[in-house]
C-alpha positions in Angstrom: 107.3 77.6 101.0 110.0 78.7 98.6 112.6 76.7 100.6 110.4 73.7 100.3 110.1 74.3 96.6 113.8 74.5 96.1 114.5 71.4 98.1 111.6 69.7 96.3 113.1 70.6 92.9 116.5 69.1 93.9 114.7 66.0 95.2 112.7 65.6 92.0 115.8 65.8 89.9 117.5 63.1 91.8 114.4 61.0 92.0 113.7 61.2 88.3 117.2 60.2 87.3 117.2 57.4 89.9 113.8 56.1 88.7 115.0 56.3 85.1 118.2 54.3 85.8 116.3 51.7 87.9 113.7 51.3 85.1 116.3 50.9 82.4 118.4 48.4 84.4 115.3 46.5 85.6 113.8 46.1 82.1 117.0 45.4 80.3 118.2 43.1 83.1 115.0 41.2 83.1 115.1 40.7 79.3 118.8 39.7 79.3 118.1 37.3 82.2 115.2 35.7 80.4 117.0 35.6 77.1 120.1 33.9 78.7 117.9 31.4 80.6 115.9 30.6 77.5 119.0 30.2 75.3 120.9 28.0 77.7 117.8 25.9 78.3 117.4 25.3 74.6 121.1 24.5 74.3 120.7 21.9 77.1 117.6 20.5 75.5 119.5 20.0 72.2 122.4 18.3 74.0 120.0 15.9 75.9 118.2 15.0 72.7 121.4 14.4 70.8 122.7 12.2 73.6 119.4 10.3 73.8 119.5 9.7 70.0 123.1 8.5 70.3 122.2 6.0 73.0 119.2 4.8 71.0 121.4 4.2 67.9 123.9 2.1 69.9 121.3 -0.3 71.5 120.5 -3.4 69.5 116.8 -4.0 69.7 117.0 -7.8 69.5 119.3 -7.9 72.6 117.1 -5.4 74.5 114.0 -7.4 73.9 115.6 -10.5 75.4 116.0 -8.9 78.9 113.4 -9.7 81.5 113.0 -9.4 85.3 115.9 -11.1 87.1 118.4 -10.7 84.3 120.4 -7.9 86.1 123.5 -10.1 86.5 123.5 -11.7 83.1 126.4 -11.0 80.6 123.9 -9.4 78.2 122.6 -6.9 80.7 126.1 -6.1 81.9 127.2 -5.6 78.3 124.4 -3.2 77.6 124.8 -1.3 80.8 128.5 -0.7 80.3 127.8 0.8 76.8 125.4 3.4 78.2 127.6 4.0 81.3 130.4 5.1 78.9 128.1 7.6 77.2 126.8 8.8 80.6 130.4 9.5 81.8 131.3 11.1 78.5 128.2 13.4 78.5 128.3 14.1 82.2 124.5 13.5 82.7 122.9 12.4 85.9 121.3 9.2 84.6 120.5 7.2 81.4 117.6 4.7 81.4 115.6 2.7 78.9 111.9 1.8 79.4 109.0 0.2 77.5 105.5 1.4 76.7 104.3 0.5 80.2 107.0 2.7 81.7 108.9 -0.4 83.0 112.6 -0.1 83.3 114.7 -2.2 80.9 118.1 -0.5 81.5 119.3 1.9 84.2 122.8 3.3 84.2 122.7 3.9 87.9 121.6 0.3 88.5 119.1 1.6 91.1 115.9 0.3 89.4 115.6 -3.4 88.6 114.3 -4.7 85.2 110.5 -4.6 85.0 110.0 -1.9 87.7 107.6 0.8 86.8 109.2 4.3 86.7 106.5 6.4 88.4 108.1 9.8 87.7 107.5 9.3 84.0 103.8 10.0 84.6 104.8 13.6 85.0 105.9 13.8 81.4 102.9 12.1 79.7 102.6 14.8 77.0 106.3 14.5 76.0 106.2 10.7 76.1 103.2 10.7 73.8 105.3 12.6 71.3 108.2 10.2 71.7 106.1 7.1 71.2 105.1 8.6 67.9 108.7 8.5 66.9 109.7 12.2 67.6 112.4 13.1 70.2 111.1 15.3 73.0 112.2 17.0 76.2 110.5 17.8 79.5 110.3 21.2 81.2 112.6 22.1 84.1 111.6 20.4 87.3 112.9 20.2 90.9 114.6 17.0 92.0 114.5 15.4 95.5 117.8 17.1 96.2 116.4 20.5 95.7 118.1 21.1 92.3 116.6 21.7 88.9 116.7 19.0 86.3 115.6 18.4 82.7 114.9 15.1 80.8 115.3 14.3 77.2 113.7 11.3 75.4 114.5 9.5 72.1 112.7 6.5 70.5 114.3 3.1 69.9 112.9 1.6 66.7 113.0 -2.0 65.3 113.8 -2.9 61.7 110.2 -2.1 60.7 110.4 1.4 62.2 108.1 0.7 65.1 109.0 2.3 68.5 109.6 -0.6 70.9 111.3 1.4 73.7 112.5 4.9 74.8 115.8 6.2 76.0 115.5 8.7 78.8 118.4 11.0 79.9 118.2 13.1 83.0 120.7 16.0 83.5 121.1 18.8 86.1 120.4 22.3 85.0 123.8 23.7 86.1 123.5 26.5 83.7 121.0 28.1 86.0 123.7 28.6 88.6 125.6 30.6 86.0 122.5 32.6 85.2 121.8 33.2 88.9 125.4 34.4 89.3 124.9 36.7 86.3 121.6 38.0 87.9 123.5 38.7 91.2 126.2 40.5 89.3 123.6 42.5 87.3 121.9 43.4 90.6 125.2 44.7 92.1 125.9 46.6 88.9 122.4 48.0 89.1 123.0 49.2 92.7 126.3 50.7 91.7 124.7 52.4 88.7 121.9 53.8 90.9 124.5 55.3 93.3 126.4 56.8 90.3 123.1 58.1 88.9 122.2 59.7 92.2 125.6 61.4 92.4 125.4 62.6 88.8 121.8 63.8 89.1 122.7 65.6 92.4 125.6 67.4 90.6 123.4 68.2 87.6 120.5 69.3 89.8 122.7 71.6 91.9 124.0 73.2 88.7 120.4 74.1 87.9 118.9 74.7 91.3 121.7 76.8 92.7 121.3 79.5 90.0 117.5 79.4 90.5 118.1 80.0 94.2 120.1 83.1 93.4 117.2 84.3 91.2 114.6 83.6 93.9 116.6 85.3 96.7 117.1 88.3 94.4 113.4 88.5 93.6 112.3 88.0 97.3 114.4 91.0 98.4 112.3 93.5 100.4 113.5 96.4 98.2 114.1 96.3 94.5 115.4 92.9 93.1 119.2 92.7 93.3 121.6 91.5 90.7 122.7 87.8 90.7 126.3 86.7 90.5 126.1 83.6 88.3 129.0 82.6 86.2 127.6 79.9 84.0 127.2 79.3 80.3 124.3 78.2 78.2 120.7 79.2 79.0 121.4 79.8 82.7 124.2 82.3 81.9 122.0 84.0 79.3 119.1 84.2 81.8 121.4 85.7 84.5 122.7 88.4 82.0 119.1 89.4 81.0 118.0 89.4 84.6 120.8 91.7 85.6 119.9 94.0 82.7 116.3 94.0 83.8 117.4 94.9 87.4 119.4 97.9 86.0 116.4 99.1 84.1 114.1 98.7 87.1 116.6 100.6 89.4 116.8 103.4 86.9 113.0 103.7 86.6 112.8 103.6 90.4 115.2 106.5 90.7 113.3 108.4 88.0 110.0 107.7 89.8 111.4 108.7 93.2 112.7 111.9 91.7 109.4 112.7 90.0 107.5 111.8 93.2 109.7 114.1 95.4 109.3 117.0 92.9 105.6 116.5 92.6 105.2 116.2 96.4 107.2 119.4 96.9 105.1 121.1 94.2 101.9 119.9 95.7 103.0 121.1 99.2 103.9 124.4 97.8 100.6 124.8 96.0 98.7 123.7 99.2 100.6 126.2 101.4 100.1 128.9 98.8 96.4 128.1 98.4 95.8 128.1 102.1 97.7 131.4 102.4 95.8 133.0 99.6 92.5 131.7 100.9 93.2 133.2 104.3 94.2 136.5 102.8 90.9 136.6 100.9 88.8 135.5 103.8 90.0 138.2 106.2 88.8 141.1 104.0 85.6 139.3 103.2 84.8 139.2 106.9 85.5 142.8 107.3 83.4 143.7 104.2 80.5 141.6 105.6 80.7 143.6 108.9 80.8 146.9 107.1 77.8 146.0 104.9 75.8 144.9 107.9 76.5 148.2 109.6 75.5 150.0 106.4 72.3 148.0 106.3 71.2 149.4 109.6 71.6 153.0 108.2 69.8 152.5 104.9 66.1 153.3 105.2 64.5 152.5 101.9 63.6 148.9 100.9 65.4 149.0 97.6 68.7 149.7 99.3 68.1 146.9 101.8 67.5 144.4 99.0 70.7 145.5 97.3 72.6 145.1 100.5 71.1 141.6 101.1 72.3 140.7 97.6 75.8 141.9 98.4 75.8 139.9 101.7 74.6 136.8 99.8 77.4 137.0 97.2 79.9 137.6 100.0 78.7 134.5 101.7 78.8 132.5 98.5 82.4 133.7 98.0 83.2 132.7 101.5 81.7 129.3 100.8 84.0 128.9 97.7 87.0 129.8 99.8 86.0 127.3 102.4 85.7 124.6 99.8 89.1 125.5 98.4 90.7 125.3 101.8 89.0 122.0 102.5 90.4 120.5 99.3 93.9 122.1 99.6 94.7 120.7 103.1 95.1 117.0 104.0 92.3 115.8 106.3 93.6 115.4 109.9 91.1 112.9 111.3 90.0 112.6 114.9 88.1 109.3 115.0 85.2 109.0 117.4 82.5 106.4 117.9 79.4 108.1 116.5 75.7 107.1 116.5 74.7 106.5 112.9 71.1 107.6 113.3 72.0 110.9 115.0 74.7 111.6 112.4 72.3 111.0 109.5 69.5 113.1 111.1 71.9 116.1 111.5 72.8 115.9 107.8 69.1 115.7 106.7 68.2 118.6 108.9 71.0 120.8 107.5 70.0 119.9 103.9 66.2 120.4 104.2 66.7 123.7 106.0 67.7 125.2 102.7 64.6 126.8 101.2 66.0 126.0 97.7 64.8 122.4 98.1 61.1 122.0 97.8 58.8 119.0 97.2 61.6 116.5 98.1 60.5 113.6 100.3 63.3 112.2 102.5 63.3 108.6 103.7 65.9 106.8 105.8 66.5 103.2 106.9 69.2 102.8 109.6 70.1 99.6 111.3 69.3 100.0 115.1 72.2 100.9 117.4 74.6 101.1 114.4 77.9 102.8 115.4 80.3 104.6 113.1 84.0 105.0 113.7 84.6 108.3 111.9 85.7 111.9 112.3 82.1 113.3 112.6 83.1 116.8 111.4 85.0 115.7 108.3 82.6 112.9 107.4 79.7 115.3 107.8 81.2 117.5 105.1 81.6 114.6 102.8 78.1 113.1 103.2 76.4 116.6 103.2 78.0 117.4 99.9 76.6 114.2 98.4 73.2 114.8 99.8 73.1 118.4 98.6 74.2 117.3 95.1 71.4 114.7 95.1 68.8 117.3 96.1 70.0 119.7 93.5 69.5 117.1 90.8 65.8 116.9 91.7 64.7 120.4 90.5 61.1 119.3 90.1 60.9 117.4 93.4 61.5 113.8 94.1 62.6 111.3 96.8 65.8 111.1 98.7 66.6 107.8 100.3 69.4 107.2 102.8 70.3 103.7 104.1 72.9 102.8 106.7 73.6 99.1 107.3 76.3 96.5 107.9 77.2 94.8 104.7 80.0 92.4 103.7 82.1 93.1 106.8 81.8 96.9 106.4 79.3 99.7 107.0 77.5 100.8 103.9 75.8 104.2 103.4 73.6 104.4 100.3 72.3 107.8 99.2 69.7 107.6 96.4 67.8 110.2 94.5 65.2 110.2 91.7 66.8 113.1 89.8 68.0 113.4 86.2 71.0 111.0 86.6 74.6 111.4 85.5 75.3 111.3 81.7 77.6 108.5 80.7 80.0 110.8 79.0 80.9 112.6 82.2 80.5 109.7 84.7 84.2 109.1 84.8 85.0 112.8 85.8 82.5 113.6 88.6 85.2 113.1 91.3 87.7 115.3 89.5 88.5 118.6 91.2 86.9 121.7 89.7 84.7 119.7 87.4 81.1 120.8 87.5 78.1 121.0 85.2 76.4 123.7 87.3 76.3 127.4 86.5 77.5 128.2 90.0 79.8 126.2 92.2 83.5 125.3 92.5 83.2 121.6 91.4 85.0 120.6 94.6 82.1 119.1 96.5 82.5 115.5 95.3 86.3 115.8 95.1 86.3 116.8 98.8 83.9 113.9 99.7 86.1 111.4 97.9 89.2 112.7 99.7 87.6 112.5 103.1 86.2 109.0 102.6 89.6 107.8 101.2 91.3 109.2 104.4 88.9 107.0 106.4 90.1 104.0 104.4 86.7 103.8 102.8 85.4 103.7 99.2 82.8 105.6 97.3 81.1 104.4 94.1 77.9 105.2 92.3 75.3 103.8 90.0 73.3 106.1 87.7 70.7 106.0 85.0 69.7 109.0 83.1 66.2 110.2 83.8 65.8 107.8 86.8 68.3 108.9 89.4 71.6 108.1 91.0 72.8 106.1 94.0 76.1 106.8 95.8 77.5 103.9 97.8 79.9 104.6 100.6 81.7 101.7 102.3 83.5 102.4 105.6 85.5 100.0 107.9 83.4 98.5 110.6 86.2 99.0 113.1 88.2 102.2 113.9 91.2 102.8 111.6 
């Protein structure tokens, strides 16, 4: 994806420059072409009208009106034709002709149309001729001739002594200027292609000068370890960015070294504490076992009831101390899990039976809802410690009796265990500390029960959360992977 991004960035640079150049040349070329064509056409129109007016001024109306059909070989016709032929040759137009209001030919410099023949093509310029018959010179639009070339016609009125228009001079000329314009258009097209090629090369060079440094940054960031420095020798913003990036890498590497050093020291310290704690706990547990044995032997020799009650209290306190040591050992060592497929219902039943066997819990109703044939992939011994700690805490919160509800079900791709009580709830001010080691609100206890539970569940790649409302109870939610870890 990153390679595609980098190639796409280069492509977008080149494409944007190319489109810009094409747009500039296309728009400017089109305007220049249209301006040139319009200017040259207007110039041609003025030349045609000037020539037509010149011809009109040289023709004597009284001679023109004497011509009729069949007079093509008369001296008068020859005289008039020679005059307009001279103007035709001098102005280099295609044809000069004179016609009356009925579009009948009176004079034709090419001598192709006889006198009196109707010139049918004049019907294409009715609007222009209407203007001319009103005494105003006019020109036609460009049109295609029979030879496939473009032509334009100009018309000028011939007036008698009274100012009445009696005939019209028509001049037809080829639009040779369009050839020049077309050549210009071709040249502009070639210049445009050359400019596009140059733009592509320039944009490629500019794009590489930007994309290549970015590639260095991306490769440095994508490194599996810490980002590496970039070797970019450039000025401007890219050089400034490279300098700041390298400074950032130096700072990150320094922080990484500090964190690694702190982690190693903390790990060594934790391992030392764990080993020391385990050693101390074992050293305490061995004498406790011996004391328990001695007290039990002593119990058999004490006869009076008061002595027996005292010995029972001693044994109870020793067992309580042994329980504290066991909790401390469980918290100090890392859980070493032996995952087994375990029947959920049997697992929950064993926990409930262990909890309700304690005579301390009275008037507590236990309810369970377990999905049939639900299987857990857990270490049953370690997970039993965790769940039993939560259940006992829940029962201890219901000093005046209540209801304990345990639900086991598949939920959101995991297995959920919900343990709810109707006890006094957890105050908001201590809610964030209940999983902290050695934190407890009880008169007796180590404060390690929930910390141990959290540690065991985390070792199973699970999570534990809770919802609580003071005076109404608490629900602990355990989420475990549905498949073995």
